[in-house]
C-alpha positions in Angstrom: -88.5 -88.6 11.1 -87.3 -86.3 8.4 -90.5 -84.2 8.0 -90.4 -83.3 11.6 -86.7 -82.6 11.8 -87.0 -80.4 8.7 -89.3 -78.1 10.6 -87.6 -78.1 14.0 -86.0 -74.8 14.9 -82.3 -75.0 15.4 -80.8 -74.0 18.8 -79.5 -70.5 19.0 -75.9 -71.8 19.3 -76.2 -73.6 16.0 -78.3 -71.0 14.1 -75.4 -69.8 12.1 -73.7 -73.1 11.5 -74.2 -74.5 8.0 -75.8 -77.9 7.8 -73.8 -80.7 6.2 -75.3 -82.0 2.9 -74.0 -85.5 3.6 -73.0 -87.2 6.8 -69.4 -88.5 7.3 -70.4 -92.1 6.6 -72.1 -91.2 3.3 -69.1 -89.1 2.1 -66.6 -91.8 2.9 -68.9 -94.5 1.3 -69.2 -92.5 -2.0 -65.4 -91.8 -2.1 -64.7 -95.5 -1.5 -67.2 -96.5 -4.3 -65.6 -94.2 -6.8 -62.1 -95.3 -5.8 -62.9 -99.0 -6.2 -64.5 -98.3 -9.5 -61.4 -96.6 -10.7 -59.1 -99.3 -9.4 -60.9 -101.9 -11.4 -59.5 -100.2 -14.5 -56.0 -99.5 -13.3 -55.8 -103.1 -11.8 -56.2 -104.6 -15.2 -53.4 -102.7 -16.9 -50.5 -104.8 -18.1 -47.3 -102.9 -17.3 -45.2 -105.1 -19.7 -47.4 -104.6 -22.8 -49.2 -101.3 -22.2 -48.4 -98.3 -24.4 -49.6 -94.7 -24.2 -52.7 -95.5 -26.4 -53.8 -98.2 -24.0 -53.2 -95.9 -21.1 -55.3 -93.2 -22.7 -58.1 -95.7 -23.3 -57.9 -96.8 -19.7 -58.1 -93.2 -18.4 -61.2 -92.4 -20.5 -62.8 -95.7 -19.4 -62.2 -95.0 -15.7 -63.5 -91.4 -15.9 -66.5 -92.4 -18.1 -67.4 -95.3 -15.7 -67.4 -93.0 -12.7 -69.4 -90.4 -14.4 -72.1 -93.0 -15.2 -72.1 -94.5 -11.7 -72.0 -91.1 -10.1 -75.2 -90.2 -12.0 -76.8 -93.6 -11.0 -75.8 -93.0 -7.4 -77.2 -89.5 -7.4 -80.5 -90.6 -8.8 -80.7 -93.4 -6.1 -80.0 -90.8 -3.5 -82.9 -88.7 -4.7 -85.2 -91.7 -4.7 -84.2 -92.6 -1.2 -84.7 -89.1 0.1 -88.2 -88.9 -1.5 -89.1 -92.4 -0.1 -88.0 -91.5 3.4 -90.0 -88.3 3.3 -93.0 -90.2 2.1 -92.7 -92.7 4.9 -92.5 -89.8 7.4 -95.8 -88.4 6.0 -97.4 -91.8 6.3 -96.2 -92.1 9.9 -97.5 -88.6 10.9 -100.9 -89.4 9.3 -101.0 -92.7 11.2 -100.2 -91.0 14.5 -102.9 -88.4 13.9 -105.5 -91.1 13.2 -104.5 -93.4 16.1 -105.4 -93.3 19.8 -102.7 -91.9 22.1 -101.5 -95.5 23.0 -101.4 -96.6 19.4 -99.6 -93.4 18.4 -96.9 -94.0 21.0 -96.3 -97.4 19.5 -96.0 -95.9 16.0 -93.5 -93.3 17.2 -91.5 -95.9 19.1 -91.1 -97.9 15.9 -90.0 -94.8 14.0 -87.1 -94.0 16.3 -83.9 -95.9 16.8 -83.9 -98.8 19.3 -81.5 -96.9 21.6 -83.8 -93.8 21.6 -86.9 -96.0 22.2 -85.3 -97.5 25.3 -84.7 -94.1 27.0 -87.8 -92.3 26.0 -90.7 -92.3 28.5 -94.4 -92.2 28.0 -94.4 -88.5 28.6 -91.8 -88.1 25.9 -93.8 -90.1 23.4 -96.9 -88.0 24.3 -95.0 -84.8 23.8 -93.9 -86.0 20.3 -97.5 -87.1 19.5 -98.8 -83.6 20.4 -96.1 -81.9 18.4 -97.0 -84.0 15.4 -100.7 -83.2 15.8 -99.8 -79.4 15.7 -97.6 -79.6 12.5 -99.0 -77.6 9.6 -98.1 -77.3 6.0 -96.9 -80.8 5.5 -98.3 -81.2 2.0 -100.3 -84.1 0.5 -97.3 -85.8 -1.2 -93.6 -85.8 -0.6 -91.5 -83.4 -2.6 -87.8 -82.8 -3.2 -86.1 -80.0 -1.3 -83.0 -78.0 -2.0 -81.0 -80.2 0.3 -82.0 -83.2 -1.7 -80.6 -81.7 -4.9 -77.5 -80.6 -3.1 -77.0 -84.0 -1.7 -77.4 -85.6 -5.1 -74.8 -83.2 -6.5 -72.4 -84.0 -3.7 -72.9 -87.8 -4.3 -72.1 -87.3 -8.0 -69.0 -85.2 -7.4 -67.6 -87.5 -4.7 -67.8 -90.5 -7.0 -66.5 -88.6 -10.0 -63.7 -86.7 -8.3 -62.4 -89.7 -6.4 -61.2 -91.0 -9.8 -58.6 -88.4 -10.4 -56.1 -89.0 -7.6 -55.8 -92.6 -9.0 -55.4 -91.6 -12.7 -53.2 -88.4 -12.3 -50.0 -90.5 -12.1 -50.6 -91.7 -15.6 -50.9 -88.1 -16.8 -47.7 -87.1 -15.0 -45.3 -90.0 -15.7 -44.7 -91.4 -19.1 -43.2 -94.5 -17.7 -46.2 -96.8 -17.3 -44.6 -99.0 -14.7 -43.8 -96.0 -12.5 -47.2 -94.5 -13.0 -48.9 -97.7 -12.0 -46.9 -98.0 -8.9 -47.6 -94.3 -7.9 -51.3 -94.8 -8.7 -51.3 -97.9 -6.3 -49.6 -95.8 -3.6 -52.2 -93.1 -3.9 -55.0 -95.6 -3.9 -53.7 -97.3 -0.7 -53.3 -93.9 0.9 -56.9 -92.9 0.1 -58.2 -96.3 1.3 -56.4 -95.8 4.6 -57.6 -92.2 5.0 -61.2 -93.2 4.3 -61.0 -96.0 6.9 -59.3 -93.7 9.4 -62.1 -91.1 9.1 -64.7 -93.8 9.2 -63.2 -95.2 12.4 -63.2 -91.8 14.1 -66.8 -91.3 13.1 -68.0 -94.7 14.2 -66.0 -94.9 17.4 -63.6 -97.6 16.2 -59.8 -97.6 16.4 -58.9 -95.2 13.6 -55.6 -96.7 12.6 -56.9 -100.3 12.8 -59.9 -99.3 10.7 -57.7 -97.6 8.2 -55.5 -100.7 7.7 -58.6 -102.9 7.5 -60.0 -100.7 4.8 -56.8 -100.9 2.8 -57.0 -104.7 2.9 -60.7 -104.8 2.2 -60.4 -102.4 -0.7 -57.7 -104.5 -2.3 -59.8 -107.7 -1.9 -62.9 -106.0 -3.3 -61.0 -104.7 -6.3 -59.5 -108.2 -6.9 -62.9 -109.8 -6.7 -64.5 -107.1 -9.1 -61.7 -107.8 -11.7 -62.0 -111.5 -11.3 -65.8 -111.3 -11.9 -65.3 -109.2 -15.0 -66.4 -105.9 -13.4 
């Protein structure tokens, strides 16, 4: 319930703690997306026949592709944020127009299944009363500062994740060596992303990191094979 959470006062112990624009899962997902897009370009490079002009074209293509997809992803992030806020407004209006019993059902469907199992009737009633007392909700959903910051973060994560993979082509003139170093960097980034994802989700970090490496290679191969 985004509208409600936006107006909830933070505990005193967290008052001075800056809010994260994107959660860890979103950050890792955007990095993986940009990385896989970049790898679809480097994966098609022919070491035996590539010259510096072809490498330059590849670099511009990889960077341009991630700029475009970063913009698309940022716009989709804004649309999702606005839609979620609109659904919250609809839910609050439905709660206010319903009987207490009906309102409890609406609130139960709005929270996660785990939370719904542990909340009592008194908890649902407390939430219902809090929603009735909310003021200044506005008639229509609107973007907030955090939405724009989140969209910017999405774009930067997709865009900047290109550079670690293409930097070896700028440093080494030997295309074979540059491609090998680029692959090493990409595998390291895939492992790091999987490791962080495993820690955040409660999985085994090392196993998740290795799985992410394999999954990333498979996705890149499929993307190249399908002409992506």
